[in-house]
RONUZA-804001 format. One record per residue (C-alpha): residue in one letter; x, y, z. Coordinates in Angstrom, 1 decimal, always signed. Each point is the difference from the previous one (the first is absolute). Layout:
<'A', <X, Y, Z>>,
...
//
This chain:
<'X', <+26.1, +3.6, -9.5>>,
<'X', <-1.7, -0.8, +3.3>>,
<'X', <-3.8, +0.9, -0.1>>,
<'X', <-1.8, +0.0, +3.3>>,
<'X', <-3.8, -0.6, -0.2>>,
<'X', <-2.5, +0.5, +2.8>>,
<'X', <-3.7, -0.8, +0.3>>,
<'X', <-1.5, +1.5, +3.2>>,
<'X', <-3.3, -0.6, +1.5>>,
<'X', <-1.6, +1.1, +3.3>>,
<'X', <+1.8, -2.6, +2.1>>,
<'X', <+2.9, -1.4, -2.0>>,
<'X', <+2.5, +1.1, -2.7>>,
<'X', <+1.6, -2.6, -2.3>>,
<'X', <+3.5, +0.9, -1.3>>,
<'X', <+1.9, -1.6, -2.8>>,
<'X', <+3.4, +0.9, -1.4>>,
<'X', <+0.5, -1.2, -3.6>>,
<'X', <+3.1, +0.1, -2.2>>,
<'X', <+1.2, -1.9, -3.1>>,
<'X', <+0.9, -3.6, +0.3>>,
<'X', <-0.4, +0.0, +3.8>>,
<'X', <-2.7, -1.5, +2.2>>,
<'X', <-2.3, +2.7, +1.4>>,
<'X', <+0.4, +1.0, +3.6>>,
<'X', <-3.3, +0.4, +1.9>>,
<'X', <-0.9, +1.2, +3.4>>,
<'X', <-3.0, +1.6, +1.9>>,
<'X', <-0.6, +3.0, +2.2>>,
<'X', <-3.1, +1.6, +1.6>>,
<'X', <-2.4, +1.8, -2.3>>,
<'X', <+1.3, +3.5, -0.9>>,
<'X', <-2.7, +2.6, -0.7>>,
<'X', <+1.3, +3.6, -0.4>>,
<'X', <-3.5, +1.3, +0.8>>,
<'X', <+0.5, -1.2, +3.6>>,
<'X', <+3.8, -0.3, +0.5>>,
<'X', <+2.7, +2.6, +0.1>>,
<'X', <+3.3, -0.1, -2.1>>,
<'X', <+1.9, -1.0, +3.1>>,
<'X', <-2.4, -2.8, +1.0>>,
<'X', <+0.0, -1.5, -3.5>>,
<'X', <+3.8, +0.3, -0.2>>,
<'X', <+0.5, -1.7, +3.4>>,
<'X', <-2.3, -2.9, -1.0>>,
<'X', <+2.0, -0.5, -3.2>>,
<'X', <+3.3, +0.2, +1.7>>,
<'X', <-1.0, -2.5, +2.6>>,
<'X', <-1.8, -2.6, -2.1>>,
<'X', <+1.1, +0.4, -3.6>>,
<'X', <+3.7, +1.1, -0.2>>,
<'X', <+1.3, -3.0, +1.9>>,
<'X', <-1.0, -2.1, -3.0>>,
<'X', <+0.1, +2.7, -2.7>>,
<'X', <+2.7, +2.6, +0.9>>,
<'X', <+0.2, +1.8, -3.4>>,
<'X', <-1.9, +0.6, -3.3>>,
<'X', <+0.5, +2.0, -3.1>>,
<'X', <-3.7, +0.8, -0.6>>,
<'X', <-3.2, -0.4, +2.0>>,
<'X', <-3.6, -0.5, -1.1>>,
<'X', <-2.3, +0.3, +3.0>>,
<'X', <-3.8, -0.7, -0.4>>,
<'X', <-2.1, +0.5, +3.1>>,
<'X', <-3.2, +0.9, +1.7>>,
<'X', <-0.2, +3.7, +0.6>>,
<'X', <+2.5, +0.8, -2.7>>,
<'X', <-2.1, +2.6, -1.8>>,
<'X', <+0.5, +3.8, -0.2>>,
<'X', <+3.2, +2.0, -0.1>>,
<'X', <+0.4, +0.3, +3.8>>,
<'X', <-0.3, -3.8, +0.7>>,
<'X', <+2.2, -1.0, -2.9>>,
<'X', <+2.6, +2.6, +1.1>>,
<'X', <+0.0, -1.4, +3.5>>,
<'X', <+0.5, -3.5, -1.1>>,
<'X', <+2.7, +0.9, -2.5>>,
<'X', <+1.9, +2.0, +2.7>>,
<'X', <-0.2, -3.0, +2.4>>,
<'X', <+1.3, -2.4, -2.7>>,
<'X', <+2.9, +2.3, -1.0>>,
<'X', <+0.9, +0.6, +3.7>>,
<'X', <+0.7, -3.7, +0.3>>,
<'X', <+1.3, -0.9, -3.5>>,
<'X', <+1.6, +3.3, -1.0>>,
<'X', <-0.8, +2.3, -2.9>>,
<'X', <-1.0, -2.6, -2.5>>,
<'X', <-3.0, +0.1, -2.5>>,
<'X', <-3.2, -0.8, +1.8>>,
<'X', <-3.5, -0.4, -1.5>>,
<'X', <-2.9, +0.0, +2.5>>,
<'X', <-3.5, -1.0, -1.3>>,
<'X', <-3.3, -1.3, +1.3>>,
<'X', <-0.5, -3.7, +0.9>>,
<'X', <-2.7, +0.0, -2.7>>,
<'X', <+2.4, +1.0, -2.8>>,
<'X', <+2.4, -2.7, +1.3>>,
<'X', <-2.8, -2.6, -0.2>>,
<'X', <-0.9, +1.2, -3.6>>,
<'X', <+3.6, -0.3, -1.1>>,
<'X', <+0.4, -3.4, +1.6>>,
<'X', <-3.2, -1.3, -1.6>>,
<'X', <+0.0, +1.6, -3.4>>,
<'X', <+3.7, +0.8, -0.7>>,
<'X', <+0.1, +2.5, -2.9>>,
<'X', <-3.4, -1.0, -1.4>>,
<'X', <-3.4, +1.6, +0.5>>,
<'X', <-2.3, -1.7, +2.5>>,
<'X', <-2.2, +0.3, +3.0>>,
<'X', <+1.9, -0.8, +3.1>>,
<'X', <-1.8, -1.2, +3.1>>,
<'X', <+1.1, -0.6, +3.6>>,
<'X', <-2.0, -2.5, +2.0>>,
<'X', <+1.9, -0.5, +3.3>>,
<'X', <-0.8, +1.3, +3.4>>,
<'X', <-1.5, +3.0, -1.8>>,
<'X', <-1.0, +0.5, -3.6>>,
<'X', <+0.8, +2.5, -2.7>>,
<'X', <+0.2, +0.3, -3.8>>,
<'X', <+1.1, +2.3, -2.8>>,
<'X', <+0.1, +0.2, -3.8>>,
<'X', <+3.7, -0.1, -0.9>>,
<'X', <+1.2, +1.3, -3.4>>,
<'X', <+3.4, -1.9, +0.0>>,
<'X', <+1.8, +2.8, +1.7>>,
<'X', <-2.2, +1.7, +2.6>>,
<'X', <-3.5, -0.1, +1.6>>,
<'X', <-2.5, +1.4, -2.5>>,
<'X', <-3.1, -0.3, +2.1>>,
<'X', <-1.0, -1.2, +3.5>>,
<'X', <-3.3, -0.6, +1.6>>,
<'X', <+0.2, +1.5, +3.5>>,
<'X', <+0.6, -2.4, +2.9>>,
<'X', <-1.9, +0.5, +3.3>>,
<'X', <+2.0, -2.2, +2.3>>,
<'X', <-1.1, -2.7, +2.5>>,
<'X', <-3.1, +1.6, +1.4>>,
<'X', <-1.6, +1.3, -3.2>>,
<'X', <+1.6, -2.1, -2.7>>,
<'X', <+2.7, -2.7, -0.6>>,
<'X', <-2.4, -2.2, -2.0>>,
<'X', <+1.4, -3.4, -0.8>>,
<'X', <+2.8, +0.3, +2.6>>,
<'X', <+1.0, -2.2, +2.9>>,
<'X', <-1.2, +2.7, +2.3>>,
<'X', <-3.4, +0.1, -1.6>>,
<'X', <-0.3, -3.8, +0.0>>,
<'X', <+1.1, -0.1, +3.6>>,
<'X', <-2.7, +2.4, +0.9>>,
<'X', <-2.6, -2.1, -1.7>>,
<'X', <+1.3, -3.1, +1.7>>,
<'X', <-0.4, +1.6, +3.4>>,
<'X', <-3.4, +1.3, -0.8>>,
<'X', <-1.1, -3.5, -1.2>>,
<'X', <+1.3, -1.6, +3.1>>,
<'X', <-1.7, +2.3, +2.5>>,
<'X', <-3.2, +0.4, -2.0>>,
<'X', <-0.3, -3.9, -0.1>>,
<'X', <+0.2, -0.1, -3.8>>,
<'X', <+3.0, -2.3, -0.3>>,
<'X', <+0.0, -3.8, -0.5>>,
<'X', <+0.8, -2.0, +3.2>>,
<'X', <+3.3, -1.5, -1.2>>,
<'X', <+1.4, +3.4, -0.8>>,
<'X', <-1.2, +1.4, +3.4>>,
<'X', <+1.8, -2.9, +1.7>>,
<'X', <+3.2, +0.7, -1.9>>,
<'X', <+0.0, +3.6, +1.0>>,
<'X', <-0.6, -0.9, +3.6>>,
<'X', <+2.9, -2.4, -0.1>>,
<'X', <+2.5, +2.5, -1.5>>,
<'X', <-1.1, +3.3, +1.5>>,
<'X', <-1.4, +1.5, +3.2>>,
<'X', <-3.5, +0.6, -1.3>>,
<'X', <-1.4, +1.5, +3.2>>,
<'X', <-1.8, +3.2, -1.0>>,
<'X', <+1.8, +2.2, +2.5>>,
<'X', <+3.4, -1.2, -1.3>>,
<'X', <-0.9, +0.7, -3.6>>,
<'X', <-1.4, +3.5, +0.7>>,
<'X', <+3.0, +0.9, +2.1>>,
<'X', <+2.4, -1.0, -2.8>>,
<'X', <-2.0, +1.9, -2.6>>,
<'X', <-0.9, +3.2, +1.9>>,
<'X', <+2.9, +0.4, +2.5>>,
<'X', <+3.2, -1.4, -1.5>>,
<'X', <+2.2, +1.1, -2.9>>,
<'X', <+0.1, -1.7, -3.4>>,
<'X', <-3.7, -1.1, +0.4>>,
<'X', <-0.3, -0.4, -3.8>>,
<'X', <+2.8, -2.5, +0.0>>,
<'X', <-1.7, -1.9, +2.9>>,
<'X', <-3.3, -0.1, -1.9>>,
<'X', <+1.8, -1.1, -3.2>>,
<'X', <+1.6, -2.9, +1.8>>,
<'X', <-3.3, -1.9, +0.2>>,
<'X', <+0.3, -0.7, -3.8>>,
<'X', <+2.3, -2.8, +1.1>>,
<'X', <-3.2, -2.0, +0.0>>,
<'X', <-0.2, +0.3, -3.9>>,
<'X', <+3.1, -2.3, -0.4>>,
<'X', <-1.5, -2.6, +2.3>>,
<'X', <-3.4, +0.0, -1.7>>,
<'X', <+1.0, +0.9, -3.6>>,
<'X', <-2.6, -2.3, -1.5>>,
<'X', <-2.9, +0.8, +2.5>>,
<'X', <-3.0, +1.6, -1.8>>,
<'X', <-0.4, +2.6, +2.7>>,
<'X', <+3.6, +1.2, -0.4>>,
<'X', <-0.2, -0.1, -3.8>>,
<'X', <-3.2, +2.0, +0.1>>,
<'X', <+1.5, +2.7, +2.2>>,
<'X', <+3.1, +0.2, -2.3>>,
<'X', <-2.2, +0.3, -3.1>>,
<'X', <-2.1, +2.7, +1.6>>,
<'X', <+3.0, +2.0, +1.3>>,
<'X', <+2.0, -0.2, -3.2>>,
<'X', <-3.0, +0.8, -2.1>>,
<'X', <-0.6, +3.1, +2.1>>,
<'X', <+3.6, +1.1, -0.5>>,
<'X', <-0.2, -0.4, -3.7>>,
<'X', <-3.3, +1.9, -0.2>>,
<'X', <+1.0, +2.9, +2.2>>,
<'X', <+3.5, +0.4, -1.3>>,
<'X', <+1.2, -1.9, -3.1>>,
<'X', <-3.1, +0.5, -2.1>>,
<'X', <+0.3, +3.8, +0.4>>,
<'X', <+3.1, +0.1, -2.2>>,
<'X', <-2.1, -1.1, -3.0>>,
<'X', <+2.9, -1.9, -1.6>>,
<'X', <-1.7, -3.0, -1.4>>,
<'X', <+1.6, -3.4, -0.8>>,
<'X', <+3.1, +1.4, -1.8>>,
<'X', <+1.6, +1.3, +3.2>>,
<'X', <+1.0, -2.7, +2.5>>,
<'X', <-0.9, +0.2, +3.7>>,
<'X', <+2.8, -1.1, +2.2>>,
<'X', <+0.2, -0.6, +3.8>>,
<'X', <+2.4, +0.1, +2.8>>,
<'X', <-0.7, -1.1, +3.6>>,
<'X', <-0.8, -3.1, +2.0>>,
<'X', <-3.7, +0.0, -0.6>>,
<'X', <+0.2, +0.1, -3.8>>,
<'X', <+3.1, -2.3, -0.2>>,
<'X', <-1.5, -2.8, +2.1>>,
<'X', <-3.5, +0.2, -1.5>>,
<'X', <+0.9, +0.4, -3.7>>,
<'X', <-2.7, -2.3, -1.2>>,
<'X', <-2.7, +2.1, +1.6>>,
<'X', <+1.5, +3.3, -1.3>>,
<'X', <+0.5, -1.4, -3.5>>,
<'X', <-3.6, -1.2, -0.1>>,
<'X', <-1.3, +3.4, +1.2>>,
<'X', <+2.1, +1.8, -2.7>>,
<'X', <-1.5, -2.3, -2.7>>,
<'X', <-3.5, +0.7, +1.2>>,
<'X', <+0.6, +3.7, -0.6>>,
<'X', <+1.8, -0.5, -3.4>>,
<'X', <+3.4, +1.0, +1.4>>,
<'X', <+3.4, -1.6, -0.8>>,
<'X', <+2.2, -1.2, +2.9>>,
<'X', <+3.5, +1.3, +0.1>>,
<'X', <+2.9, -1.1, +2.3>>,
<'X', <-0.7, -1.3, +3.6>>,
<'X', <+2.9, +0.6, +2.4>>,
<'X', <+0.2, -0.6, +3.7>>,
<'X', <+2.1, +3.1, +0.9>>,
<'X', <+1.1, +3.1, -2.0>>,
<'X', <+3.7, -0.8, +0.6>>,
<'X', <-0.3, -3.0, -2.4>>,
<'X', <-0.9, +2.3, -2.9>>,
<'X', <+2.2, +2.9, +1.1>>,
<'X', <+3.1, -2.1, -0.2>>,
<'X', <-0.8, -0.8, -3.6>>,
<'X', <-1.0, +3.6, -0.9>>,
<'X', <+3.0, +1.7, +1.5>>,
<'X', <+2.4, -2.9, -0.9>>,
<'X', <-0.2, +1.3, -3.6>>,
<'X', <+2.3, +2.8, +1.1>>,
<'X', <+2.9, -2.3, +0.9>>,
//
C-alpha cells in the first residue's frame, strides 16, 4: 500500500509518499487551492512538480486551504484522479489536517500559529467546533503575520529599542516607500509582513520581543481557545513556526489560563505521517 499525503498552504504544498518498511519520499509543489485554481491547472502543477518524484499511489489524503464545500472538494478530487488514476482520494481542510497531526485520535484543541492563525475543537475524528477566523486584515491573532505587522508599526512609530531597529535596517530595506509598495501593491503581502518575525530568533531573550510574544499569544488564547470552554482536561496543541519556536512563551500562557499543553509540532506532515501510517 502506497499512501500519498499532501498538506497545502497558500504558497506551497508538501507531499509525502509513505509505505511499509520504506523511507518516505517527499517533494514540494506550489500551493493548490481549488477555490482559485481549475482542475487542469492543479493537474498540470502536480504532473510537473510531483510525479517526477512520486509517479504512483494507491490512496491519497489531501489537506489544503480552500478545501471546503462540495464544489471545491470535487474539483481537487478530480484533479488528483486525473493525474494518479481512479484511486481512493480524501480531500479535507488544512485545519482538519492540523488537528489530526496534533491530536491523532484523541480529543483536543488544535491550533495553528504560522503565517496565519486558526483553531478548532477536535473530537478525535472531526472538527466539533471552530471559532471563525477573519484573516490577515481583521484577525490572525498570534500569527507571524500579526507579529510582523506589530513589528513594522513599532519601527515606524518609533516604539522599538535601538538595537532592534538597527538589526532591521541591516537585514531589510526599511525605507517607508519600499515597505508600503510591498504591502499594498505586490502579491503575497501577508508572507512579506510575516517574514519580519525572523527578528524573534535573533532576539529570543530580549524583553521587548518576549513582551510582544506574550501579548500576541495571550490574545490568541483569549479570542479563540478560551471560547471552547474545555478546561484543563482537554490538551491544547499547536502546529506552526511561531508556536514551535516559542514553546516556553506558549506553555506559560496556557498555564496562566489553566490550560494543559498538548503536542507541539513544526509542520502538519510530521503528525500526518504517523496518523495515516497506522493504515500500512
